[in-house]
MARPA-507179 format. One line per 10 residues: number of its first residue (from 0); their letters; for each residue x, y, z of C-alpha. Coordinates in Angstrom, 3 decimals. Layout:
! MARPA-507179
NUM) A) X Y Z ~ ...
***
This chain:
! MARPA-507179
0) XXXXXXXXXX) 32.619 24.371 -9.428 ~ 35.329 24.233 -6.751 ~ 36.508 27.531 -5.367 ~ 40.222 28.258 -5.524 ~ 41.827 30.034 -2.599 ~ 43.718 33.287 -3.120 ~ 45.877 34.313 -0.182 ~ 46.532 38.014 0.223 ~ 49.389 38.821 2.612 ~ 47.920 40.462 5.686
10) XXXXXXXXXX) 50.502 43.269 5.486 ~ 49.148 44.321 2.071 ~ 45.681 44.626 3.551 ~ 46.594 46.192 6.906 ~ 48.409 49.181 5.412 ~ 45.302 50.075 3.398 ~ 42.827 49.982 6.283 ~ 41.514 53.364 7.415 ~ 39.230 54.413 10.255 ~ 36.312 56.429 8.869
20) XXXXXXXXXX) 33.056 57.088 10.718 ~ 34.281 54.773 13.448 ~ 34.544 51.860 10.986 ~ 37.633 50.063 9.732 ~ 37.370 50.360 5.962 ~ 39.332 50.044 2.758 ~ 38.778 52.460 -0.116 ~ 37.547 51.276 -3.495 ~ 40.793 52.042 -5.333 ~ 42.845 50.038 -2.813
30) XXXXXXXXXX) 40.379 47.155 -2.869 ~ 40.480 47.092 -6.664 ~ 44.285 46.823 -6.567 ~ 44.121 43.965 -4.058 ~ 41.601 42.112 -6.221 ~ 43.419 42.848 -9.479 ~ 40.557 44.688 -11.176 ~ 39.987 48.207 -12.421 ~ 38.388 50.523 -9.904 ~ 35.535 51.270 -12.275
40) XXXXXXXXXX) 34.770 47.536 -12.600 ~ 34.542 47.269 -8.817 ~ 32.267 50.307 -8.515 ~ 30.061 49.123 -11.389 ~ 29.664 45.690 -9.780 ~ 28.626 47.329 -6.505 ~ 26.134 49.622 -8.221 ~ 24.623 46.742 -10.231 ~ 24.226 44.723 -7.034 ~ 23.353 47.517 -4.610
50) XXXXXXXXXX) 20.864 45.338 -2.700 ~ 23.777 43.149 -1.585 ~ 25.592 46.140 -0.085 ~ 23.747 47.625 2.887 ~ 25.160 50.732 4.563 ~ 27.157 48.632 7.020 ~ 28.986 47.018 4.057 ~ 29.851 50.084 1.962 ~ 29.332 53.835 1.978 ~ 30.464 56.728 -0.168
60) XXXXXXXXXX) 32.726 59.324 1.428 ~ 31.525 62.885 1.777 ~ 33.483 65.697 0.168 ~ 34.791 66.738 3.621 ~ 35.957 63.175 4.401 ~ 37.659 62.918 1.028 ~ 39.361 66.295 1.396 ~ 40.516 65.364 4.896 ~ 42.066 62.105 3.665 ~ 43.713 63.896 0.769
70) XXXXXXXXXX) 45.185 66.498 3.131 ~ 46.656 63.647 5.193 ~ 48.245 62.331 1.947 ~ 46.379 59.031 2.255 ~ 44.946 59.656 -1.209 ~ 47.238 60.867 -3.967 ~ 45.962 63.386 -6.448 ~ 47.016 61.140 -9.319 ~ 46.664 62.004 -12.982 ~ 43.309 63.474 -13.857
80) XXXXXXXXXX) 41.806 62.982 -10.413 ~ 38.605 61.181 -9.522 ~ 35.240 61.955 -11.043 ~ 33.341 60.677 -8.017 ~ 33.839 60.380 -4.303 ~ 35.425 57.094 -3.178 ~ 33.504 54.223 -1.673 ~ 34.629 52.774 1.668 ~ 34.177 49.027 2.199 ~ 33.906 47.375 5.587
90) XXXXXXXXXX) 35.220 43.837 5.994 ~ 31.855 42.354 5.002 ~ 31.622 44.674 2.009 ~ 35.103 43.704 0.832 ~ 34.198 40.022 1.006 ~ 30.924 40.605 -0.849 ~ 32.789 42.544 -3.540 ~ 35.245 39.669 -3.962 ~ 32.366 37.243 -4.413 ~ 30.775 39.469 -7.060
100) XXXXXXXXXX) 33.974 40.038 -8.990 ~ 34.944 36.401 -9.127 ~ 32.440 33.955 -7.669 ~ 34.892 31.076 -8.109 ~ 37.566 32.583 -5.864 ~ 37.429 32.515 -2.081 ~ 39.538 35.281 -0.572 ~ 41.458 34.606 2.633 ~ 43.529 37.135 4.535 ~ 46.456 35.858 6.493
***
């Protein structure tokens, strides 16, 4: 089947990129919004396919990292809060997640 191309404006991606552990990453909730899926669907796909996500693709934030981001108002408290610590996706992890969520869509930033 032919892949369709979805273009995401670079500005939408850039404002969600954070520097954590010396890596440029995007948090799971932001990635889910960009890909138009529920956050839990994204996290479930990653967990089901954990062998495709080595540590240089995705990692889970520590409580201290999460609290630090929250204190910088990068993460809103939202209604009900999170039940788990967020996952941070590197560029390769974000691309792998896109391929898992919709294997018929090729994501291009720019």
